[in-house]
N, C-alpha and C positions, 0 to 999 in steps of 0.2 A: 558534583554536577555531571550530567552525562557528557561523554566525549563523542557519542554518536546518537542520532535521533532518526527514527523511522518517521518521516514527515508526511508520507502519503503513499498511495491514495486509497480512499475509502473503497471497500469491496474489490481491492486489487490483489490481496493476499498478504496484507501486513501482519495479521495475527499469526499466519503460518511462519513468516520470516522470524517473528519475535520468538515463537515457541521453539522453532528449530535452533536458533542461535543461542538460546538459553541453556541448551545442553552443553555448550562449550565451557570448559572449566575456567577460561580466561575472560568470560563475559558474565556480568550480572545485569539482569534486566528487571525493570519495574513491570509488574503484571497488568496493572490497570492503566488506563489512559488519563494522564494528569490534566490535559487541556490547559496547560499553563500559558503557552504563548498565544492562545486565542481567547479563552474565557476567564482565566484566573490570574492574569498578569499583575493585577493590582495587589495581589497577595505577596508579591516580592520574591526575590531569588532564594532567600533563606527558607521560606515556606516550601518552595520547589525542591530545594536541596534536602529538606527533611523527609520528603517522600521517597527518596532514592534508597536502594538497597545498600548496605555497607559493603565496601569493596576493599580488596588489598591493592597495594600500589601497582601490582602486576596485572590487575584486572581492568576491563573497560566497562563503564556503566552505559546502558542503553535504555532509552524510553521510546514509546511509539504513540503518536496521536495523528491519525491520518488526515484530520481536518486542517492541520497546519498548512498543507500544500496549497490550499485555496484561500488561506487567510492572508490578506494584504500585509498586515503588520508583522506576521511571523518571521520572515527572513531578517528584517532589521533587528527585531528583538533577540533572535537567536545569535545573530552576529554580535550584538552588544554584550551577550553573555560570554561568547568566545568565538572569535573569527576562525578558529581551527576546528570547529565542530564538523564532524563528518555526517553527511546527510544521505539517507537511504530512501529511495522512491520506488515503490512497487507499482508497476503499471500493467494493465491488461487491455485487450481490445475494448475501446470505449463503448461500443454498442453492447457487448456482453456485460461490461461493467455497469452500464445504465440499467439493463434488465435485472441484474443481480441486486442493485440498489433498490429498484422498484419492488422486487420480490420481498426484500427485507421489510420495506415500509408497509407493504400490503399485509404482511403477517401481523403487524401491530395495529394497522388501521384498515380493516377490510372494506370500508366504505369510500376509499379514495377513488378519483376518476380513473379511467383506463390508462394504460401505458401510452397508447396511441394519442389519446386526448391530451395528455400532459406533454407529450413530445413535440407536438406541432401547434403553431399558431394558425396555420392554414395548410392542411395536408395536401389538398388538390394542387396548391401552388408550391408545395414542397418547402414551406416556411417552417423551419425548426425553431422551437422555443428555447433559446439559450438562457432564459431567465430561470428555467427549472434546474435545480441543482444537479439532478441525476444526469442531465445532458451537459451542463456547464463544467462539471468536474472533469469530463473527458477531453476538454480542450487543453491538453497537456502543454503544448508549446506556449500557449498564452500564459498559463500560470507560472511556467518555468522562467519566463522573463523577469518576474519579480525576484526570484532567487538568484539569478545571474547578475543582478545589480550588486549583490553582496558576496556571493560565493563563486569561486571558479568551478568549472565543470569537473575538474580533477577531485573536488571535494564532495561531489554528488555521485552516488552509485545507483544505477537503474536496474531493478530486478524485473525480469519478465514473469508476470503472473502465470502465463501459460506454461513456460518452461519449469516453473516452480512445481507444477503438477507432473509434467512428463519426465523431468530430470532434476529432482530436488537436490541431489548431491552435487550436481554440476553448478546449479545456481548458487547454492550455499557455499560452494568452494570459492566462488568469486566474491561473495560477501565476506568470507573469512580473510581473503587476500586484501580486500579493501579496508577492513578494520585493522589489518596488520597483526592478525593472530594466526597461530599454526593451523594448518588444514587438518583438523581432527574429525570434523563431521564428514563422513564419506558414505558411499553406497550402503555399507553394512548397517548404518543407522536408520535406514528407511525401508518401509515396505508399502505396497500399494493396497489400500483398502477398497475393494470393489464396491462394497455397499455405499460408501461415501463418495467414491470416485475421486479420492484424494489420498496423497501419501500420508502415512502416520510414522511416528517414531517407534523404533523397536524397543523392546525391554532393555534397560541399561544393565551393565554388568553387576551393579549394586542390587539388582533384583526388583527394581520398581516396574510396575506394569507398563505395557506398551501405551503410548500416549497418542490419542487422536484429538483433533480439534473438536470443539463443542458442537451441539446439535444444530446450531444455525449455520455451520459450515457444510458445504456440499448440499445445500438445500436445492430441491428441484426448482428450476426457473419457471416462471409463468410462460405459457405458450404465446408467442407474438407472431402476428401475421408476417409472412415472408416478405411481402411488399414493403411493409413498414421498416423491417430490418434493412432491406436494400436501400431505401431512401436515406436512412440514417448512415449507412456505410458511405453513400455518395457524399453526404454532408461532412462526415469526419475525414474523408480521404485527404483533402488538401492540408487539413490541420495535422493529420498523422505524418504526412510527408515532411511538413515543416519541423515537426518534432524529431523525426529520424535524422534530418539534416543538422539540427541543432546539437543533438547528443552524439551524432556519428555512429548510430546503431539502427539497424532495420529490424523492427519487431514483427514484420510480416502479418499485419492484421487484415488479411483479405480472405 
């Protein structure tokens, strides 16, 4: 069973964290999202265990399913599996995250309403629609409360989605420390791909090709009216401040 789970958040940079950490010889990771603690729980722990990669005693097993972070039952279910589970949450500016989320949905369903139409119940009154998942996911402080009922903050590591792009080695260094593995992933493992606007993994010594994230990563965002962005920033500001205070870390989403 996994000793560490990337539990969130969707469109935050979770795939990058998983792909980067998989390079580490002491880490084995499941490539697909099992959705065990939200959609497949009735299949039981043995089914879940059977999905995991085989590991040596010296290795850590990791899985990622970003929707766990916003699933009410997930913290209790993970706690019941093991109260020692280490949790990784990748967060990014909630406004950019929502636009990224919308961009992904739009690529699959081109006939959905506008971003602005989905974001507000009444834009002239500034009433944001928190029932829309793209907006709701960004209320990090709110979702975190469910996790803190079961896990201490010391067992939850927050990765900055922004710093993961500007300083992947630095962010992954902290992830390695949190997982209790040697700092093997360093600057020499990354290069910045200008086309994607995202860091990629360099060719490994074994001769495998450089690895970049899939086509859907680094997708150009839909252009959103600056006023809409400003209204959403105002809406998220108090939630962000509460989140910073809870985790003791300022992500500077301004």
